[in-house]
DRENLOKE-475376 format. One record per residue: residue in one letter; x, y, z of N, C-alpha, C in turn; residue number from 1. Coordinates in steps of 0.02 Angstrom, whole numbers, plus 32768, in hexadecimal, padded with zeros to 4 digits. Last residue first. Layout:
! DRENLOKE-475376
  rest   n_u   n_v   n_w  ca_u  ca_v  ca_w   c_u   c_v   c_w   nr
     a     X     Y     Z     X     Y     Z     X     Y     Z  NUM
...
***
This chain:
! DRENLOKE-475376
  rest   n_u   n_v   n_w  ca_u  ca_v  ca_w   c_u   c_v   c_w   nr
     f  83E1  877E  810A  83C0  8741  80F2  837A  873B  8110  299
     y  8431  880C  80D6  8400  87F4  8106  83DC  87B8  80E9  298
     i  84D6  884E  80CA  849F  8829  80AC  8472  880D  80E3  297
     y  8536  88E3  80B5  851A  88AF  80E1  84DD  888F  80BF  296
     v  85C6  892F  8087  8587  8914  806B  8570  88DB  8097  295
     n  861A  89C4  80AD  860C  897F  80C0  85C8  896A  80A5  294
     y  868D  8A2F  8064  8646  8A1E  8069  8641  89D4  807A  293
     r  870A  8AA7  8089  86F6  8A60  8087  86AB  8A58  8090  292
     v  8735  8B2E  801B  871E  8B14  805B  870A  8ACB  8052  291
     f  87BA  8B8A  7FCA  8786  8B57  7FCA  8774  8B43  8012  290
     n  8825  8BDC  7FCB  87E6  8BFA  7FDF  87AC  8BC7  7FE0  289
     p  888F  8B97  7F97  888F  8BA5  7FDF  884E  8BC3  7FF8  288
     n  8870  8B14  7F2C  8868  8B5C  7F32  8864  8B6B  7F7D  287
     y  8885  8A8E  7EBB  8897  8AAD  7EFB  888E  8AF8  7EF7  286
     e  881A  8A11  7E78  883B  8A52  7E6F  8849  8A71  7EB3  285
     q  87CF  89A3  7E85  8817  899B  7E8F  883E  89DC  7E84  284
     n  8734  8976  7ECB  875B  89AB  7EAA  87A5  89A4  7EBA  283
     q  871C  88C6  7EC8  8716  8906  7EEB  8745  8937  7EC9  282
     y  86CC  882B  7E9E  86F3  8867  7E8B  86E6  88A1  7EBA  281
     i  8682  87B8  7EC4  86B8  87B2  7E92  86E4  87EF  7E8A  280
     s  861C  87C7  7F23  8641  8788  7F23  867B  8786  7EF1  279
     e  85CD  8849  7ECE  85C9  8819  7F05  85EF  87D9  7EF6  278
     v  862D  88C7  7E96  8601  8891  7E7E  8605  885A  7EB2  277
     y  8650  8972  7E92  8646  8937  7EBC  8618  8906  7E98  276
     v  865A  89D0  7E35  868C  89D4  7E6B  8686  8998  7E9A  275
     p  863F  89EC  7D8C  8634  89BE  7DC4  866D  89C5  7DF7  274
     n  861D  8A92  7D58  864E  8A5D  7D5C  863E  8A2E  7D97  273
     e  85C8  8AFF  7D5A  85BD  8ACC  7D25  85F0  8A93  7D27  272
     e  85E7  8B3C  7DD4  85F9  8B5C  7D95  85FB  8B29  7D5C  271
     q  85E1  8AA3  7E20  85EE  8AEA  7E2C  8608  8B07  7DEB  270
     w  857A  8A15  7E46  859D  8A40  7E17  85AA  8A85  7E35  269
     v  8573  896F  7E7F  856F  89B6  7E91  8598  89DE  7E5F  268
     t  8516  88D9  7E76  8549  8904  7E59  853C  894C  7E6E  267
     l  84F3  8839  7EBC  84EB  8882  7EC0  8526  88A6  7E9F  266
     c  84C7  87AF  7E63  84FE  87CD  7E88  84F8  8819  7E84  265
     y  846B  877A  7E0F  8455  8786  7E54  848D  87A3  7E80  264
     p  84A6  875E  7D96  847B  8799  7D9A  8465  87AA  7DE1  263
     r  84EB  86E3  7DB7  850F  8722  7DB0  84E2  8760  7DB2  262
     l  84AB  866A  7DB9  84AA  8692  7DF6  84CB  86D6  7DEF  261
     a  84BD  862E  7D3C  8478  8635  7D57  8474  8664  7D93  260
     l  8548  8623  7D2B  8522  8655  7D05  84DE  8662  7D24  259
     p  859D  8607  7DC9  8581  85F3  7D89  8555  862A  7D6A  258
     i  8634  862E  7E11  85ED  8641  7E11  85CF  8633  7DCD  257
     g  86BE  861F  7E2B  8692  85E5  7E2A  8648  85F4  7E2C  256
     n  8716  8684  7E1E  86F8  867C  7E61  86C4  8644  7E63  255
     e  8734  8680  7D99  876A  8677  7DC9  8750  8668  7E0F  254
     a  86B7  86A2  7D63  86D1  865E  7D5A  8708  864F  7D8D  253
     f  86B1  872A  7D85  867D  86FC  7D9D  8697  86B4  7D9B  252
     k  871F  8758  7D3C  871F  875C  7D85  86EB  872E  7DA4  251
     k  86EF  8742  7CBB  872D  8721  7CD1  8731  8721  7D1D  250
     k  8683  8795  7CB3  8676  874D  7CB2  86B4  8725  7CC7  249
     a  86BC  8814  7CAB  869D  87FF  7CEA  8693  87B3  7CEC  248
     k  875A  882B  7C61  8715  8817  7C59  86F9  87FE  7C9B  247
     t  87BA  88BA  7C8E  87B4  8872  7C88  876A  8860  7C82  246
     q  8821  8945  7C61  87DE  8929  7C6C  87E1  88DD  7C65  245
     k  88A7  899E  7CB6  888B  8976  7C80  8846  895B  7C93  244
     g  88D6  89D6  7D27  88B1  8A02  7CFA  8892  89DC  7CC0  243
     t  890B  8984  7D84  8938  899C  7D50  8917  89CF  7D21  242
     a  889F  895A  7DCC  88CB  898B  7DEC  88FC  89A9  7DB9  241
     l  8815  8950  7D55  8848  8935  7D81  8874  896C  7D9D  240
     k  8767  895D  7D3B  87A8  897F  7D39  87D8  8962  7D6C  239
     l  8704  88EE  7CDC  8716  8909  7D1D  875D  8925  7D1A  238
     t  867A  88E5  7C67  86C1  88E0  7C79  86CC  8901  7CBC  237
     s  85EB  8885  7C2C  860A  88BD  7C50  8654  88AF  7C5D  236
     g  85A7  881C  7BF6  85D7  883E  7BCB  85FB  8878  7BEC  235
     q  850C  8835  7C49  853C  8808  7C28  8568  8830  7BFA  234
     p  84FF  88AE  7CCE  84EC  8894  7C8C  8521  8865  7C71  233
     l  84E5  8897  7D79  8518  88A4  7D46  8503  8886  7D03  232
     s  845E  88E5  7DC6  8479  88A5  7DB0  84A9  88B3  7D76  231
     g  8475  896B  7E3F  844E  8944  7E0F  846F  8902  7E00  230
     v  8488  8A16  7E79  848F  89CD  7E7F  8464  89AA  7E4A  229
     e  84D6  8AA9  7EA7  84B0  8A89  7E72  84BD  8A3D  7E75  228
     l  84C1  8B05  7F3F  84E8  8AD9  7F14  84BA  8AB7  7EE1  227
     y  84CD  8B9B  7FA0  84A6  8B6B  7F78  84D5  8B43  7F4C  226
     k  852D  8BE2  7FDE  84F2  8BD1  8005  84C7  8B9E  7FE2  225
     a  85DF  8BC3  7FD2  859E  8BD4  7FB5  8566  8BC0  7FE4  224
     k  8689  8BC3  7FAD  8657  8BCC  7FE1  8616  8BE5  7FC2  223
     e  86C5  8B47  7F3A  86BA  8B8D  7F4C  8682  8B92  7F80  222
     g  86FE  8AAA  7F82  86E6  8AD6  7F4E  86DD  8B1D  7F66  221
     y  871D  8A00  7FA3  8730  8A46  7FAE  8718  8A6F  7F73  220
     f  86BA  897A  7FEB  86DF  899A  7FB4  86EF  89E2  7FC8  219
     y  8688  88D6  8025  8694  891E  802E  86B9  8939  7FF1  218
     g  860F  8857  8053  864C  8870  8034  8655  88B9  8043  217
     a  85B1  8826  80A8  85B5  8807  8066  85F5  881B  8043  216
     l  85AA  8805  814F  85CB  8830  811F  85D1  880B  80DC  215
     k  851C  87F2  81B2  854D  87D0  8188  8568  8800  8153  214
     q  8514  886E  8239  84F7  8845  8205  852E  8825  81DA  213
     s  854C  88C9  828A  8551  8884  82A0  8536  8853  826C  212
     k  85AB  8949  8232  856D  892C  824D  857A  88E4  8262  211
     e  8600  89E1  821F  8605  8999  822A  85C5  8980  824B  210
     d  85DD  8A5D  819E  85E3  8A45  81E3  85EC  89F9  81E5  209
     q  85BF  8A7F  8122  8605  8A88  8134  8612  8A6F  817B  208
     t  854F  8A0F  80CA  855E  8A41  80FD  85AA  8A48  8106  207
     i  84C9  89BF  8084  850C  89D9  8077  8518  8A13  80A6  206
     l  846D  892D  8091  8478  896F  80B0  84C0  8983  80A0  205
     y  83F1  88C4  8041  8435  88DC  804F  8432  891C  8077  204
     k  839A  8831  8013  839A  8871  8037  83E1  8884  804B  203
     k  835F  87E6  7F7A  838C  87E8  7FB4  838A  882E  7FD2  202
     g  8312  87EB  7F06  8302  87B9  7F39  832F  87B8  7F75  201
     n  8349  8856  7EBC  8347  8813  7EA1  8340  87DD  7ED7  200
     l  835E  88B6  7F47  8372  88B1  7F01  8372  8867  7EED  199
     s  8333  892C  7FC4  832A  88E9  7FA6  833D  88EB  7F5D  198
     f  8389  8983  8048  8366  8982  8007  8363  8939  7FEE  197
     k  83A4  89EA  80D8  839C  89A9  80B9  8377  89AF  8076  196
     e  8414  8A73  80E2  83CE  8A5C  80E0  83CA  8A19  80BB  195
     n  8494  8AA4  80D8  847B  8A94  811C  8431  8A80  811D  194
     l  8478  8B01  8043  84A7  8AE4  8073  8484  8ADA  80B7  193
     k  83F6  8ADB  7FD3  8413  8B09  8004  8440  8AE3  8034  192
     v  83FC  8AB0  7F26  83EE  8AA0  7F6B  8413  8ACF  7F99  191
     l  83B9  8AA5  7E86  83E0  8ACF  7EB3  83CB  8AC0  7EFB  190
     k  83CB  8A1F  7E12  83A3  8A46  7E40  83D2  8A6D  7E6F  189
     k  83C4  89DD  7D6A  83E9  89F4  7DA4  83BB  8A1D  7DD1  188
     k  8364  8954  7D28  8370  899C  7D31  8399  89AA  7D6F  187
     p  8345  88CF  7D21  8380  88E6  7CFC  8391  892F  7D08  186
     d  831B  8863  7D9C  830B  88A7  7D87  8348  88C3  7D63  185
     i  82F1  87BA  7D93  8327  87EC  7D92  830D  882E  7D77  184
     v  8283  8770  7E03  828C  8787  7DBD  82C0  87BF  7DBE  183
     a  82CC  8702  7E7E  82A6  873E  7E6A  82B2  874D  7E21  182
     l  82BE  865C  7EAE  82E3  868C  7E86  82B6  86C6  7E71  181
     e  8275  85FC  7EEB  828D  8633  7F15  82B3  8668  7EEE  180
     n  825D  859B  7E8F  8223  85C0  7EA9  8237  85FC  7ED3  179
     r  82D6  855E  7E7D  82C2  8591  7E4C  8285  85B8  7E62  178
     n  834E  8541  7EE8  8306  8539  7EE6  82EB  8570  7EB9  177
     i  83EA  84FA  7EC7  83BF  8534  7EBF  8376  851F  7EBF  176
     l  8488  84D4  7EF5  8444  84BA  7EF8  8415  84F5  7EFA  175
     y  8528  84BB  7EB4  84F4  84EB  7EC5  84B0  84C9  7EC2  174
     y  85D1  8491  7ED7  858E  847C  7EC2  855C  84B0  7EDB  173
     y  8677  84C0  7E9A  863C  84C5  7EC6  85FF  84A0  7EAA  172
     k  86E2  84D2  7E49  86EB  84A4  7E82  86AE  84A2  7EB0  171
     q  868A  84E7  7DB6  86CC  84EC  7DD3  86D1  84BB  7E0E  170
     y  85EA  84B2  7DDB  8612  84E3  7DB6  8653  84EF  7DDB  169
     f  8556  845B  7DD2  859B  8458  7DE7  85C4  8487  7DBB  168
     l  84AD  8468  7E0C  84E1  8471  7DDA  8526  8470  7DF9  167
     l  8406  8449  7E18  8447  8438  7E36  847B  843F  7E00  166
     q  836C  8490  7E32  83A4  848A  7E03  83E4  847D  7E2A  165
     f  82BE  8472  7E4B  8302  8476  7E63  8335  846D  7E2B  164
     n  823B  8458  7E2D  824F  849F  7E33  8297  84A8  7E4B  163
     e  8262  83C6  7DD9  822A  83F0  7DED  8241  8439  7DF2  162
     k  8307  83C4  7DC1  82D2  839A  7DDD  829C  83C8  7DF9  161
     n  8396  83C8  7D60  8357  83EA  7D6F  8324  83B7  7D87  160
     f  8443  83DB  7D63  840B  83AD  7D6E  83CE  83D5  7D81  159
     i  84CE  83FD  7D00  8494  8419  7D23  845E  83E3  7D28  158
     v  8582  83E1  7D13  8541  83DA  7CF1  850B  83F8  7D1D  157
     n  8617  83BD  7D17  85F6  83FE  7D1E  85B5  83FE  7CF6  156
     k  863C  8327  7D6C  8626  8347  7D2E  8604  8389  7D3D  155
     n  8655  82E9  7DE2  868F  82FB  7DB9  867C  831D  7D77  154
     l  85E6  82BC  7E22  8604  82FA  7E3B  863D  8313  7E0F  153
     d  8558  827D  7DE4  85A0  8278  7DDA  85C0  82BB  7DEC  152
     i  84CE  8235  7E26  84F0  8276  7E21  853B  826A  7E1C  151
     e  8437  81E4  7DFC  847F  81DF  7E07  849D  8224  7DFD  150
     d  83AE  8216  7E23  83C2  81D1  7E15  840C  81C6  7E24  149
     f  8357  8274  7E9F  8389  8272  7E69  839E  8229  7E60  148
     h  82BF  82A1  7ED8  82E9  8266  7ED0  8316  826D  7E93  147
     i  8278  8301  7F5B  8292  82FF  7F17  82C0  82C2  7F12  146
     r  8207  8345  7FC7  8224  8305  7FB3  8237  8307  7F69  145
     q  8228  83D1  802D  820A  83B8  7FEF  822E  8379  7FDA  144
     h  825E  8427  808E  8228  83F7  80A0  8202  83DF  8062  143
     w  82CD  8477  8079  828D  848E  805D  8252  845F  806C  142
     k  8339  843D  80C2  8335  8486  80B9  82EE  849C  80A7  141
     k  8321  83B3  80C4  8335  83D5  8102  832B  8421  80FD  140
     y  8307  8398  803E  82D2  838E  806F  82E2  83B3  80B0  139
     i  8384  83B9  8005  8347  83DD  7FF0  8310  83D5  8024  138
     l  83D7  835C  8044  83E3  83A4  804D  83A5  83CC  803B  137
     y  83A6  82E2  8015  83A3  82F2  805D  83A9  833D  8069  136
     d  83C7  82EC  7F8E  8381  82E1  7FA2  8377  82F7  7FEB  135
     f  8450  82F6  7F9D  842C  8331  7F86  83E0  832A  7F92  134
     f  846C  8274  7FCB  847F  82AE  7FF3  8458  82EC  7FDE  133
     a  8442  8222  7F63  841D  8220  7FA3  842E  825C  7FCE  132
     a  84A6  8244  7F06  8460  8252  7EF7  8436  8253  7F37  131
     a  8516  8212  7F4A  8511  825A  7F3B  84C9  826E  7F2C  130
     e  84F8  818B  7F47  84FB  81AD  7F87  84F6  81F9  7F7E  129
     h  8504  8173  7EBE  84C3  8168  7EDF  84C1  818C  7F23  128
     t  858B  8192  7EA4  8556  81B5  7E80  8512  81AE  7EA2  127
     n  85E1  819A  7F45  85D9  8182  7F01  859C  81A3  7EE2  126
     l  8641  820C  7FA9  8600  81F0  7F96  8601  81D4  7F4F  125
     r  86B6  824D  7FC3  86B2  8207  7FD8  8670  81E6  7FC4  124
     a  86A4  82D1  7F9C  86CD  82A5  7F72  86C7  825C  7F84  123
     l  8664  833A  7FD3  863A  8300  7FC4  8661  82CA  7F9D  122
     d  86BE  839E  7FDD  86A0  8387  801C  8677  8348  8012  121
     e  86DB  83C0  7F5B  870B  8395  7F7E  86EF  837B  7FC0  120
     k  8679  841B  7F3A  8673  83D7  7F21  86A2  83A7  7F46  119
     k  8637  8486  7FB6  8671  8470  7F8F  8669  8427  7F7A  118
     g  8598  84DC  7FA1  85C9  84B4  7FC6  8602  84A0  7F99  117
     r  850F  8547  7FB1  854E  8538  7F8F  857C  8510  7FBD  116
     l  8468  8567  7F8B  8495  8547  7FBA  84D5  8536  7F94  115
     a  8430  860D  7F56  843E  85C6  7F4C  8462  85AA  7F89  114
     k  842E  8698  7F5B  83F0  8674  7F4B  83FB  862A  7F3C  113
     s  84BE  86AA  7F7F  849B  86CA  7F47  845F  86A2  7F2F  112
     f  84D1  8629  7FE6  84F9  8652  7FB8  84CD  866A  7F7F  111
     n  84DF  85D6  807B  84B3  85FF  8053  84DD  862D  8027  110
     i  8548  8542  8072  8537  8584  808C  8503  85A5  8060  109
     p  8547  8493  80A2  854B  84C9  8071  8535  850B  8091  108
     s  85A6  843F  8121  8566  845A  8109  8571  8490  80D4  107
     p  860A  83AE  8119  8607  83F8  811D  85C7  8413  80FE  106
     l  85B9  831D  8162  85DC  833D  812B  85D8  8389  8133  105
     s  8563  82F5  81C3  85AA  82F9  81D5  85D4  8319  819E  104
     d  84EA  82E9  8186  84F4  8324  81B2  853D  832B  81C7  103
     f  84FB  826E  8149  84F7  82AA  811F  8503  82E9  8148  102
     f  84FA  821D  81BE  8535  821F  8192  8535  825E  8167  101
     d  847B  8235  81EF  84B5  8246  8219  84F4  824A  81EE  100
     s  842F  8201  8186  842B  8249  8194  8466  825F  81C0   99
     q  8453  8177  8190  845F  819E  8153  8460  81E9  8161   98
     c  8426  8158  8210  846D  814F  81FF  847F  8178  81C1   97
     k  839E  8170  81FD  83C4  819A  822D  840E  8195  821F   96
     s  837F  810B  81A3  8375  8151  818F  839D  8180  81BC   95
     l  8396  809B  81F3  83BF  80A6  81B7  83BA  80EF  819F   94
     l  8331  80AF  8253  8378  80AD  8267  83A5  80BB  822B   93
     a  82BF  80A8  8203  82CC  80E5  822A  8315  80E8  823F   92
     v  82C7  8025  81D7  82CF  805B  81A6  82DE  809D  81CA   91
     s  82B1  7FE3  8250  82EF  7FD8  822B  82FC  8011  81FA   90
     e  8231  800E  8274  8269  801D  82A0  82AC  8015  827C   89
     s  81E6  7FDB  8208  81E7  8022  8216  8223  8036  8241   88
     f  81FA  7F51  8217  8210  7F73  81DA  8217  7FBE  81E7   87
     h  81BA  7F3E  8291  8202  7F30  828C  821F  7F53  824E   86
     n  8137  7F5F  826E  815A  7F88  82A0  81A5  7F7D  829D   85
     a  811E  7EF8  8213  811B  7F3E  81FD  8140  7F6C  822D   84
     n  8126  7E89  8267  8156  7E91  8230  8159  7ED9  8218   83
     k  80B6  7EA1  82B7  80F8  7E9E  82D5  812F  7EA9  82A1   82
     v  8051  7E96  8257  805C  7ED7  8279  80A1  7ED9  8299   81
     l  8060  7E0C  8235  8067  7E41  8203  8076  7E85  8223   80
     h  8054  7D94  8277  8087  7DC3  828F  8092  7DFD  825E   79
     t  7FF8  7D47  8235  7FE3  7D65  8274  8015  7D99  828E   78
     t  7FCB  7D2F  819F  800A  7D45  81BE  7FF9  7D6A  81FE   77
     e  7F4A  7D0F  817B  7F7E  7CDF  816A  7FC0  7CEF  818D   76
     k  7F05  7D7D  81AD  7EEF  7D3A  81C1  7F27  7D07  81B4   75
     k  7F45  7DE6  816D  7F49  7DE2  81B6  7F35  7D9C  81CF   74
     l  7F20  7DCF  80EA  7F66  7DCA  80FD  7F6E  7DC2  8148   73
     l  7E98  7DEB  80F3  7EAD  7DA7  80E2  7EF6  7D9C  80F5   72
     p  7E9C  7E76  8110  7E7F  7E47  8141  7E93  7DFE  8133   71
     v  7EDA  7EA5  8096  7EFE  7EA7  80D6  7EDF  7E79  810A   70
     v  7E73  7E98  8035  7EB0  7E70  8031  7ED4  7E6D  8075   69
     h  7E04  7EEA  8053  7DFA  7EA6  803B  7E38  7E7A  803B   68
     h  7E26  7F69  8088  7DE8  7F48  809D  7DE6  7EFD  808C   67
     r  7EA0  7F8E  804F  7E98  7F91  8098  7E5C  7F67  80AF   66
     l  7E83  7F84  7FC8  7EB6  7F58  7FE5  7EAD  7F54  8031   65
     r  7E27  7FEB  7FC2  7E11  7FA7  7FB2  7E43  7F74  7FCC   64
     n  7E77  8058  7FE1  7E42  8045  800F  7E29  7FFE  8002   63
     r  7ECC  8058  7F71  7EE8  8051  7FB4  7EB3  803B  7FE6   62
     l  7E73  8070  7F09  7E93  802F  7F0D  7EB0  8023  7F53   61
     t  7DDB  80C5  7F3A  7E22  80C4  7F26  7E3E  807E  7F2F   60
     d  7D59  80AF  7F63  7D63  80D6  7F26  7DAC  80D7  7F0F   59
     d  7D1A  8074  7FCD  7D42  8049  7FA2  7D54  806D  7F61   58
     e  7D19  80BA  8073  7D05  80BC  802C  7D35  8092  8002   57
     f  7D4A  80C2  80F0  7D1C  808B  80E2  7D05  8089  809A   56
     n  7D93  8135  80FB  7DB8  80F6  80FD  7D8C  80BA  80ED   55
     t  7D37  8199  8104  7D56  818F  80C3  7D7E  814E  80C1   54
     k  7D14  819F  818A  7CE7  817D  815C  7D08  816E  8119   53
     d  7D7B  8181  8210  7D77  81A9  81D2  7D4D  8182  819F   52
     e  7D37  8173  82B2  7D55  8152  8278  7D48  817C  823A   51
     i  7D51  819A  835B  7D38  81B0  831A  7D5C  818A  82E3   50
     f  7D1A  8169  83FF  7D4C  816E  83CA  7D29  8182  8389   49
     d  7D0D  8155  84B0  7CF3  8171  8472  7D2B  8175  843E   48
     l  7D1D  80BE  850A  7D3A  80FE  84F6  7D1A  8115  84B4   47
     h  7D08  8047  8553  7CD1  8075  8546  7CEA  80BC  8536   46
     h  7D65  7FE7  855C  7D69  801C  858E  7D36  8054  8583   45
     d  7D47  7F96  84F0  7D4B  7F78  8533  7D4A  7FAD  856A   44
     e  7D50  7FF3  8486  7D0F  7FD5  8497  7D10  7FB7  84DE   43
     d  7DD9  8012  8488  7DA7  8047  8490  7D64  802A  84A6   42
     y  7E10  7F93  8470  7E1F  7FB6  84AE  7DEB  7FEC  84BC   41
     k  7DDE  7F79  83F0  7DCB  7F4D  8427  7DD7  7F70  846B   40
     l  7E20  7FDF  83A8  7DD7  7FDD  83AB  7DBF  7FB2  83E6   39
     l  7EA6  7FB7  83B9  7E8F  7FF8  83D3  7E43  7FFA  83DA   38
     e  7EA8  7F3C  8378  7EBA  7F40  83BF  7EA0  7F81  83DE   37
     d  7E87  7F63  82F5  7E5B  7F36  831A  7E68  7F39  8365   36
     k  7EF7  7FAF  82D2  7EB5  7FD0  82D7  7E85  7FA5  8300   35
     s  7F88  7F88  8338  7F5D  7F80  82FD  7F1A  7FA3  8309   34
     y  8008  7FF2  837A  7FCD  7FC7  8384  7FA5  7FC3  8344   33
     k  8067  804F  8363  807C  8009  8360  8042  7FD8  836A   32
     v  8030  80CD  8378  803B  80B8  8333  804E  806D  832E   31
     l  8012  8113  83E9  7FEE  80D4  83DE  7FFD  80B5  839A   30
     p  8053  818E  83EC  8066  815B  841E  8046  8117  8411   29
     r  8089  81F9  838E  8058  81C4  837E  8067  8189  83AD   28
     l  80AA  82A6  8387  80AD  8268  83AF  8076  8238  8399   27
     l  8110  8317  833B  80D0  82F5  8334  80D5  82B1  8356   26
     k  8157  83B4  8359  815C  836C  8363  8117  834E  835F   25
     m  816D  843A  82DF  814F  841B  831B  815D  83D0  831E   24
     s  8193  8472  826A  81BE  8480  82A4  81A5  8460  82E4   23
     g  8152  83F1  820D  816F  8434  8209  819F  843E  8243   22
     l  8146  8377  826D  8114  8398  8244  8129  83E1  8240   21
     n  8196  82DD  8293  819A  8326  828A  8162  833E  825D   20
     g  817A  825E  8311  818A  8277  82CF  818D  82C3  82CE   19
     v  8178  81D5  8371  818A  821C  8376  81A0  8233  8331   18
     i  8148  8163  8331  812C  8176  8373  813A  81C0  8380   17
     q  8129  817A  8281  8155  816C  82B9  8133  8181  82FB   16
     l  810C  816B  81E4  80E5  8160  8221  8112  814A  8259   15
     s  8164  816D  8179  8156  81AD  819B  812E  81A5  81DC   14
     n  8196  8114  811E  81A1  8106  8165  8192  8144  8190   13
     m  817D  8147  80A4  815E  8107  80B4  8162  80F8  80FE   12
     e  81D1  81B6  80A9  8188  81C0  80AA  8164  8180  80BC   11
     a  824E  8178  80A7  823D  81A4  80DF  81F2  81AF  80E3   10
     v  824A  8132  802B  8250  810E  806B  8239  8139  80A5    9
     d  81DD  8146  7FA7  820D  8169  7FD2  820F  8149  8017    8
     g  817F  811C  7F56  81B6  80EE  7F5F  81EC  810D  7F8A    7
     s  80CF  8130  7F78  8112  814A  7F6F  8145  8113  7F76    6
     r  8051  80F1  7F69  8055  8139  7F74  809A  8154  7F63    5
     i  806D  806D  7F53  803D  808E  7F27  8043  80D9  7F2C    4
     f  80BF  804B  7FBB  80DD  8052  7F79  80AE  8074  7F48    3
     k  8064  803B  8023  8092  8075  8025  80B1  8081  7FE0    2
     m  8029  7FC4  8000  8000  8000  8000  802B  803F  8000    1
***
């Protein structure tokens, strides 16, 4: 009956005495007792109980199995409930061993609307174990059941499953929930110093002060009350300390940032020149009159 609904081990074994329901604990203290045992106990002790009427309908195959096949199995196999409990306990133990092992691996970090980790941290996993790791990671982060078949960590490829994208680029892996990606605004906007602002689904604060919030980066530039921010257009160049220009895509590649995430990296301009690009670049021109700007990000 469980196979009709799902082949996912965790879902098939979801009926536990102590389980989870979101952030809450869900208790099922009577789960090891059969329905017949519970009904007899209620009747013997004159306890009120409620039965779900939909369970008595024969409109689904699962209900027909429950009504006509399972009773025959119970007659022929008196230890059916005991076997089911043993199966549940065994699977729960194996699942815990798996989750403990995956939790022992270095955790990925939040990076520009994605989870990012190093491929070398997963080097000991084979293709099936790597697939199970990302299944586990998605459920742990987003509480959604996804099943990857095989994942080869040595290939820079992209895997798409429902609303998730898993990609490998340079020495990193990136796990992206496409439902969380904001639509990129191609227009630049003017923001005031020391005031929070939102850009492409992320919140920032640019200030000359030090804050306790996570520092995304910093840069030096001319003193100003307002700064121009936005998403760096493709084909842009960045000025080096030598005065020469380098292609922005080269800097993105050097820092292992894939094409899909580059538009989500905050860019700051002064006098039409990029002076800061999140995670890859800060102004390299020296001027004694420049001041330091700190860029803070809010998750």
